[in-house]
MARDO-72920 format. One record per residue (C-alpha): x, y, z; residue number from 1. Coordinates in nm, 4 decimals, m for minus. Example, Ala and Ser with C-alpha at 12.3 -4.5 7.8 and 13.67 -1.06 7.14 Angstrom:
+----------+----------+----------+-----+
!        X !        Y !        Z ! num !
+----------+----------+----------+-----+
!   1.2300 !  m0.4500 !   0.7800 !   1 !
!   1.3670 !  m0.1060 !   0.7140 !   2 !
+----------+----------+----------+-----+
# end
This chain:
+----------+----------+----------+-----+
!        X !        Y !        Z ! num !
+----------+----------+----------+-----+
!  m0.2370 !  m1.4420 !  m1.4342 !   1 !
!  m0.0960 !  m1.1614 !  m1.6491 !   2 !
!  m0.0562 !  m0.9200 !  m1.4387 !   3 !
!   0.0454 !  m0.5257 !  m1.5501 !   4 !
!   0.0529 !  m0.1486 !  m1.3441 !   5 !
!   0.0621 !   0.1957 !  m1.4180 !   6 !
!   0.0134 !   0.4736 !  m1.2581 !   7 !
!  m0.3631 !   0.5843 !  m1.1694 !   8 !
!  m0.5832 !   0.7924 !  m1.3897 !   9 !
!  m0.8886 !   0.9604 !  m1.2923 !  10 !
!  m1.1102 !   0.6831 !  m1.4379 !  11 !
!  m0.9375 !   0.4490 !  m1.1816 !  12 !
!  m1.0838 !   0.6392 !  m0.8391 !  13 !
!  m1.4008 !   0.5200 !  m0.8109 !  14 !
!  m1.2650 !   0.1583 !  m0.8814 !  15 !
!  m1.0116 !   0.2414 !  m0.6125 !  16 !
!  m1.2278 !   0.3638 !  m0.3667 !  17 !
!  m1.4510 !   0.0442 !  m0.3616 !  18 !
!  m1.1698 !  m0.2587 !  m0.3282 !  19 !
!  m1.1689 !  m0.1785 !   0.0519 !  20 !
!  m1.5427 !  m0.4331 !   0.1472 !  21 !
!  m1.5310 !  m0.3519 !   0.5079 !  22 !
!  m1.4480 !  m0.0380 !   0.7288 !  23 !
!  m1.1045 !  m0.2902 !   0.8699 !  24 !
!  m1.0294 !  m0.3047 !   0.5089 !  25 !
!  m1.0066 !   0.0561 !   0.4690 !  26 !
!  m0.8759 !   0.1531 !   0.7937 !  27 !
!  m0.5356 !  m0.1104 !   0.7124 !  28 !
!  m0.4969 !   0.0956 !   0.4174 !  29 !
!  m0.5891 !   0.4912 !   0.5004 !  30 !
!  m0.6103 !   0.5104 !   0.8470 !  31 !
!  m0.7647 !   0.8259 !   0.8424 !  32 !
!  m1.0247 !   0.7941 !   0.5920 !  33 !
!  m1.4115 !   0.7323 !   0.6461 !  34 !
!  m1.5559 !   0.4162 !   0.5282 !  35 !
!  m1.6994 !   0.4286 !   0.2403 !  36 !
!  m1.4025 !   0.5531 !   0.1169 !  37 !
!  m1.5355 !   0.8120 !  m0.1062 !  38 !
!  m1.3375 !   0.9736 !  m0.4262 !  39 !
!  m1.3092 !   1.3191 !  m0.2781 !  40 !
!  m1.0792 !   1.1711 !  m0.0075 !  41 !
!  m0.8863 !   0.9517 !  m0.1945 !  42 !
!  m0.7842 !   1.2395 !  m0.4003 !  43 !
!  m0.6760 !   1.4589 !  m0.1533 !  44 !
!  m0.4729 !   1.1539 !  m0.0425 !  45 !
!  m0.3084 !   1.1289 !  m0.4150 !  46 !
!  m0.2554 !   1.5187 !  m0.4340 !  47 !
!  m0.0456 !   1.4545 !  m0.1410 !  48 !
!   0.1765 !   1.1254 !  m0.2211 !  49 !
!   0.3994 !   1.0086 !  m0.5109 !  50 !
!   0.3854 !   0.7003 !  m0.7587 !  51 !
!  m0.0027 !   0.6412 !  m0.7430 !  52 !
!   0.0020 !   0.3169 !  m0.8993 !  53 !
!  m0.2530 !   0.0260 !  m1.0229 !  54 !
!  m0.2721 !  m0.2928 !  m1.0860 !  55 !
!  m0.4718 !  m0.4642 !  m1.3555 !  56 !
!  m0.5853 !  m0.7985 !  m1.4868 !  57 !
!  m0.7571 !  m0.8097 !  m1.7886 !  58 !
!  m0.7929 !  m0.4815 !  m1.8001 !  59 !
!  m0.9958 !  m0.4619 !  m1.4207 !  60 !
!  m0.7703 !  m0.2510 !  m1.1752 !  61 !
!  m0.7532 !  m0.5441 !  m0.8597 !  62 !
!  m0.4680 !  m0.3138 !  m0.6915 !  63 !
!  m0.3588 !  m0.0042 !  m0.5838 !  64 !
!  m0.0863 !   0.2150 !  m0.3864 !  65 !
!   0.1551 !   0.4458 !  m0.3751 !  66 !
!   0.4596 !   0.6787 !  m0.1915 !  67 !
!   0.3228 !   0.8866 !   0.1329 !  68 !
!   0.7311 !   0.9372 !   0.1742 !  69 !
!   0.9776 !   0.9409 !  m0.0488 !  70 !
!   1.3378 !   1.0892 !  m0.0971 !  71 !
!   1.5964 !   1.0975 !  m0.3449 !  72 !
!   1.8409 !   0.8660 !  m0.2525 !  73 !
!   1.6800 !   0.7907 !   0.0412 !  74 !
!   1.3992 !   0.6046 !   0.2114 !  75 !
!   1.0517 !   0.5695 !  m0.0223 !  76 !
!   0.8237 !   0.4926 !   0.2067 !  77 !
!   0.4913 !   0.2442 !   0.0582 !  78 !
!   0.1507 !   0.3286 !   0.1674 !  79 !
!  m0.2092 !   0.3331 !   0.0990 !  80 !
!  m0.1761 !  m0.0204 !  m0.0117 !  81 !
!  m0.4400 !  m0.2399 !  m0.1156 !  82 !
!  m0.5592 !  m0.5644 !  m0.3429 !  83 !
!  m0.9363 !  m0.6655 !  m0.4049 !  84 !
!  m1.1062 !  m0.9802 !  m0.2162 !  85 !
!  m1.1259 !  m1.1902 !  m0.5233 !  86 !
!  m0.7351 !  m1.0834 !  m0.6173 !  87 !
!  m0.5909 !  m1.2264 !  m0.3319 !  88 !
!  m0.3520 !  m1.4894 !  m0.2287 !  89 !
!  m0.2742 !  m1.4931 !  m0.5984 !  90 !
!   0.0347 !  m1.3432 !  m0.5870 !  91 !
!  m0.0858 !  m0.9825 !  m0.6568 !  92 !
!   0.0159 !  m0.8142 !  m0.3259 !  93 !
!   0.3565 !  m0.9284 !  m0.3904 !  94 !
!   0.3707 !  m0.8052 !  m0.7733 !  95 !
!   0.2551 !  m0.4266 !  m0.6548 !  96 !
!   0.4966 !  m0.4334 !  m0.4024 !  97 !
!   0.7496 !  m0.5876 !  m0.6123 !  98 !
!   0.6482 !  m0.2544 !  m0.8485 !  99 !
!   0.6459 !  m0.0242 !  m0.5700 ! 100 !
!   1.0483 !  m0.1514 !  m0.5157 ! 101 !
!   1.1354 !  m0.0884 !  m0.8784 ! 102 !
!   0.9591 !   0.2682 !  m0.8671 ! 103 !
!   1.1773 !   0.3575 !  m0.5321 ! 104 !
!   1.5083 !   0.1999 !  m0.6909 ! 105 !
!   1.4260 !   0.3393 !  m1.0664 ! 106 !
!   1.2881 !   0.7061 !  m0.9865 ! 107 !
!   1.4163 !   0.7623 !  m0.6766 ! 108 !
!   1.6878 !   0.6176 !  m0.6231 ! 109 !
!   1.5925 !   0.5211 !  m0.2670 ! 110 !
!   1.8357 !   0.2837 !  m0.0405 ! 111 !
!   1.5480 !   0.1941 !   0.1838 ! 112 !
!   1.1710 !   0.1385 !   0.1299 ! 113 !
!   0.9504 !   0.1182 !   0.4257 ! 114 !
!   0.5856 !   0.0530 !   0.4664 ! 115 !
!   0.3617 !   0.0047 !   0.8006 ! 116 !
!   0.1346 !  m0.2853 !   0.8828 ! 117 !
!  m0.1654 !  m0.2814 !   1.1733 ! 118 !
!  m0.1073 !  m0.5671 !   1.3790 ! 119 !
!  m0.4232 !  m0.7602 !   1.3607 ! 120 !
!  m0.3249 !  m0.7034 !   0.9396 ! 121 !
!  m0.2367 !  m1.0762 !   0.9755 ! 122 !
!  m0.2066 !  m1.1100 !   0.5793 ! 123 !
!  m0.0288 !  m0.8031 !   0.5278 ! 124 !
!   0.2139 !  m0.9367 !   0.7485 ! 125 !
!   0.2996 !  m1.2423 !   0.6248 ! 126 !
!   0.3622 !  m1.0942 !   0.2686 ! 127 !
!   0.5856 !  m0.8154 !   0.4111 ! 128 !
!   0.7508 !  m1.1018 !   0.6174 ! 129 !
!   0.8126 !  m1.2994 !   0.2363 ! 130 !
!   0.9405 !  m0.9556 !   0.0572 ! 131 !
!   1.1857 !  m0.9638 !   0.3704 ! 132 !
!   1.0216 !  m0.6589 !   0.5003 ! 133 !
!   1.2101 !  m0.7033 !   0.8643 ! 134 !
!   1.0754 !  m0.4867 !   1.1565 ! 135 !
!   1.2124 !  m0.1596 !   1.3402 ! 136 !
!   0.9155 !   0.0262 !   1.5425 ! 137 !
!   0.5785 !  m0.0201 !   1.6673 ! 138 !
!   0.3990 !   0.2639 !   1.6912 ! 139 !
!   0.0638 !   0.2569 !   1.9384 ! 140 !
!  m0.2394 !   0.3910 !   1.7520 ! 141 !
!  m0.5819 !   0.3724 !   1.8117 ! 142 !
!  m0.8578 !   0.1821 !   1.5185 ! 143 !
!  m1.1770 !   0.3244 !   1.4540 ! 144 !
!  m1.3720 !   0.2178 !   1.7499 ! 145 !
!  m1.1050 !   0.4195 !   1.9844 ! 146 !
!  m0.9083 !   0.0329 !   2.0864 ! 147 !
!  m0.5720 !  m0.0093 !   2.1243 ! 148 !
!  m0.3534 !  m0.1654 !   1.8490 ! 149 !
!   0.0209 !  m0.1060 !   1.6671 ! 150 !
!   0.1740 !  m0.0081 !   1.3682 ! 151 !
!   0.4491 !  m0.1880 !   1.2944 ! 152 !
!   0.7115 !  m0.0314 !   1.1284 ! 153 !
!   0.9002 !  m0.2490 !   0.8892 ! 154 !
!   1.1621 !  m0.1897 !   0.6264 ! 155 !
!   1.3727 !  m0.2987 !   0.3205 ! 156 !
!   1.7489 !  m0.1881 !   0.2548 ! 157 !
!   1.7780 !  m0.1789 !  m0.0969 ! 158 !
!   2.1241 !  m0.3604 !  m0.1363 ! 159 !
!   1.8820 !  m0.6381 !  m0.0026 ! 160 !
!   1.6821 !  m0.7205 !  m0.2723 ! 161 !
+----------+----------+----------+-----+
# end
């Protein structure tokens, strides 16, 4: 599988909006968004973020992420992570996160990369664990139904990569 990555382009926005196939998937990707994700919701988020990146397979967009926090020489926080249903469990998430770590280092000279993942997103938690991210904080939140959930914050010191 030959994966490539590049910056998000306007033509990609409707495709990225369709990657979240359920309300739960969208909640994991973008907790404040309403399902289904609209182009305007995504464009508004992207305008406030940095390094919005897509992963392609054979010219087809299959994954997306960006930084919701970035500081030169400090912390970069990866957000809006989503991988298409058909591309999951094939190394696409690992590739995407590796590329985001690379951007954090090359563009922002980051000393630390962080991600946040909800406790019921088992696939995400297992991926971040495999990539050596370590939990450092938990935050109680509510899901779209009003049920309690936990947002787990994980970090990867750059010298650990």
